[in-house]
C-alpha atoms as one frame of an Amber mdcrd trajectory, in Angstrom:
protein
 104.379  98.384 132.091 103.416  96.059 129.222 103.763  97.361 125.670 100.133
  96.617 124.726  98.856  98.325 127.860 101.131 101.309 127.241  99.799 101.558
 123.691  96.257 102.027 125.005  97.302 104.298 127.868  98.963 106.770 125.473
  95.450 107.782 124.409  94.163 109.007 127.779  96.665 108.443 130.608  99.417
 111.053 130.697 101.140 109.266 133.554 102.432 106.759 131.019 104.760 109.448
 129.687 106.314 109.911 133.134 107.138 106.214 133.100 108.580 106.514 129.594
 110.900 109.322 130.732 112.385 107.018 133.381 112.623 103.790 131.388 115.627
 102.432 129.496 116.135 103.089 125.800 115.898  99.419 124.887 112.331  99.326
 126.218 111.393 102.206 123.907 113.037 100.352 121.026 110.976  97.256 121.841
 107.781  99.308 121.987 108.525 100.954 118.644 109.270  97.580 117.034 105.922
  96.248 118.271 104.060  99.290 116.906 105.742  98.876 113.512 104.903  95.162
 113.465 101.239  95.739 114.347 100.910  98.603 111.865 102.427  96.497 109.073
 100.126  93.564 109.858  97.027  95.756 109.837  98.075  97.525 106.625  98.768
  94.198 104.906  95.465  92.745 106.108  93.498  95.804 104.958  95.167  95.787
 101.527  94.596  92.041 101.069  90.931  92.335 102.057  90.479  95.198  99.593
  92.075  93.176  96.771  89.998  90.134  97.704  86.836  92.231  97.604  87.752
  93.667  94.205  88.428  90.174  92.840  85.093  88.895  94.138  83.224  91.850
  92.639  84.958  92.317  89.302  86.971  89.198  88.435  85.100  86.136  89.681
  81.766  87.017  87.974  83.626  87.408  84.661  85.773  84.279  84.820  83.398
  82.050  82.874  83.133  84.740  80.197  86.865  84.873  79.621  88.291  83.276
  76.481  90.632  80.324  76.712  94.194  81.350  75.912  96.692  78.734  74.801
 100.434  79.348  74.777 102.419  76.795  72.807 105.956  77.106  71.508 106.022
  80.679  72.899 103.061  81.679  70.700  99.614  82.683  72.004  96.212  81.865
  70.562  92.632  82.246  71.785  89.256  80.626  71.081  87.399  83.921  70.389
  87.104  86.322  67.451  89.837  88.948  67.710  90.581  91.641  68.680  88.774
  90.671  71.894  88.414  93.746  74.099  87.207  94.077  77.679  86.926  97.721
  78.783  86.529  99.081  82.281  85.102 102.346  83.556  87.604 105.220  83.194
  89.313 106.227  86.418  89.940 109.737  87.760  92.732 110.297  85.243  90.281
 109.736  82.330  92.290 106.777  81.070  90.326 103.846  79.664  91.369 100.626
  81.403  91.223  97.627  79.103  92.209  94.007  78.589  92.801  93.050  74.947
  93.571  89.729  73.254  94.726  90.087  69.673  97.011  87.500  68.130  96.172
  88.668  64.580  98.523  91.658  64.664  95.785  94.270  64.248  96.411  95.741
  67.728  99.972  96.899  68.218  99.728  99.219  71.231  97.679 101.584  73.348
  96.088 104.875  72.409  97.051 107.980  74.386  94.022 107.651  76.697  94.311
 103.902  77.302  95.976 101.729  79.914  95.866  98.051  80.764  97.101  94.812
  79.186  97.308  93.579  75.593  98.126  89.958  74.750  99.579  89.627  71.243
 100.805  86.514  69.490 104.294  86.664  70.959 104.257  89.249  73.774 102.329
  90.966  76.561 102.054  94.765  76.495 101.357  96.616  79.743 100.704 100.307
  80.329  99.804 101.837  83.703  98.683 105.299  84.779 101.732 105.879  86.990
 104.477 105.379  84.404 102.519 106.446  81.292 104.619 104.209  79.083 104.236
 100.821  77.478 106.295  97.862  78.599 106.718  94.761  76.451 107.260  91.275
  77.905 108.041  88.659  75.218 106.586  85.160  75.595 109.837  83.416  74.731
 110.407  82.665  78.429 106.906  81.243  78.967 106.308  77.495  78.753 103.321
  75.771  77.202 100.109  76.357  79.136  96.352  76.822  78.885  94.886  79.843
  80.663  91.189  79.395  81.383  88.752  80.116  84.223  90.047  77.205  86.323
  93.636  78.352  85.878  92.792  81.907  86.964  90.841  80.648  89.994  93.816
  78.527  91.061  95.955  81.674  91.220  93.596  83.812  93.318  94.779  82.295
  96.623  98.517  82.583  95.860  97.992  86.103  94.523  96.378  87.179  97.801
  99.264  85.651  99.758 101.756  87.507  97.579  99.785  90.719  98.127  99.847
  90.256 101.915 103.551  89.406 102.021 104.508  92.306  99.747 102.523  94.911
 101.687 103.742  93.531 105.016 107.397  93.642 103.958 106.994  97.115 102.506
 105.134  98.206 105.624 107.985  97.187 107.896 110.356  99.413 105.952 107.893
 102.278 105.472 106.649 102.468 109.051 110.156 102.210 110.481 111.558 105.026
 108.350 108.467 107.262 108.329 107.673 107.027 112.045 111.263 107.610 113.133
 111.356 110.732 110.963 107.974 111.931 112.231 109.088 111.351 115.808 112.175
 113.429 115.052 109.968 116.311 113.890 107.831 115.988 117.004 110.986 116.091
 119.113 111.427 119.683 117.955 107.969 120.425 119.338 108.960 118.736 122.582
 112.150 120.769 122.838 110.135 123.980 122.523 107.768 122.996 125.321 110.654
 121.724 127.457 112.563 125.013 127.300 112.733 126.901 130.576 112.377 123.817
 132.772 114.385 123.617 136.009 114.756 119.904 135.417 116.033 119.677 131.810
 114.986 116.833 129.548 117.571 115.279 127.257 117.075 114.985 123.524 116.874
 111.197 123.862 114.149 111.428 126.496 112.042 113.778 124.381 112.576 111.550
 121.346 111.268 108.580 123.338 108.267 110.637 124.441 107.609 111.579 120.797
 107.595 107.933 119.728 104.934 107.139 122.299 103.058 110.365 121.467 102.773
 109.198 117.847 100.733 106.175 118.902  97.272 107.878 118.977  97.815 109.226
 115.444  99.034 105.826 114.218  95.950 104.132 115.691  93.705 106.685 113.944
  95.457 106.062 110.633  95.202 102.286 110.946  91.558 102.511 111.998  90.480
 104.526 108.967  92.575 102.263 106.735  90.944  99.110 108.069  87.342 100.343
 107.817  87.997 101.921 104.423  86.961 105.425 105.472  88.995 108.245 103.928
  89.782 111.259 106.135  90.650 114.417 104.154  94.027 115.999 104.940  94.858
 113.086 107.224  98.584 113.897 107.195  97.909 117.330 108.761  95.550 115.870
 111.373  98.108 113.121 112.002 100.944 115.520 112.770  98.675 117.824 114.772
  97.626 114.941 117.033 101.258 113.906 117.441 102.300 117.468 118.295  99.526
 117.878 120.892 100.362 114.590 122.597 104.082 115.412 122.545 103.420 118.749
 124.245 101.183 117.057 126.834 103.821 114.365 127.397 106.532 116.950 128.120
 104.237 118.887 130.438 103.403 115.662 132.286 107.017 115.167 133.392 107.605
 116.601 136.915 109.741 119.739 136.821 111.222 119.546 140.340 114.947 118.853
 140.324 116.005 117.051 143.533 119.564 118.360 143.051 118.427 121.948 143.520
 118.076 123.353 147.074 114.514 123.588 148.254 113.300 127.159 148.054 110.961
 128.281 150.825 108.230 130.574 149.632 108.826 134.223 150.453 106.885 135.190
 153.631 104.129 137.766 153.329 105.070 141.396 153.877 104.962 142.356 157.584
 105.380 138.815 158.867 108.156 138.261 161.457 109.197 134.817 162.663 108.975
 134.312 166.458 111.972 135.725 168.387 112.940 138.119 165.614 112.455 141.779
 166.279 111.723 144.224 163.499
């Protein structure tokens, strides 16, 4: 059973779970590693495409309108009247996003409802909505340079590569930890549905079944991520799908134990085998 074929079969073919119950642990480990790799690649690709689209829509059209910034001897200057302010539409947190160039000293920080980047004569100030605090990065470690439209364009390609690599690396860690934990939770569901069986299933077997049973939910998550369609309460739907497939996987495993003696069905009342007198 190939891993790619098994990935598709988890959606509609319950017999795949019978094969999983009989296979070696290292095969399950290989399958899980492949799922994590594919998920990380798709997540990194989707994130990079989204950033690329945002750059094309909001950055590229504005490049020729940007001022030319010169950094020399760790001091910044610009070829426009200052303060030069570029504001963006407020986001859901009602914070005004802005990019400011002011080497005159008139702008010293952000207001309470502002976030973004401020370039002063000798430092860069950054404030984001997640941390709600200003961070200052002095220019004393920056060499002489001219930042213009051509310079920014030259960094778009490397920036997209950095975005892909960062999301991919983070995805490997996230998907490994998150999916192993989710599979552990689904194992509890599997143990409930496996109770009362004549042929008991080990914890390791049910855990392997849970890993495969997560695949349909993972594919749904990656699909909506790639097409950019948001599904409300996806985490609840995700776990519900995993729980249903885990229960179906456990039920799909044959319950006959060859070690137990075969039990003939009880004959109907009044029936007497030949040669036996009542």
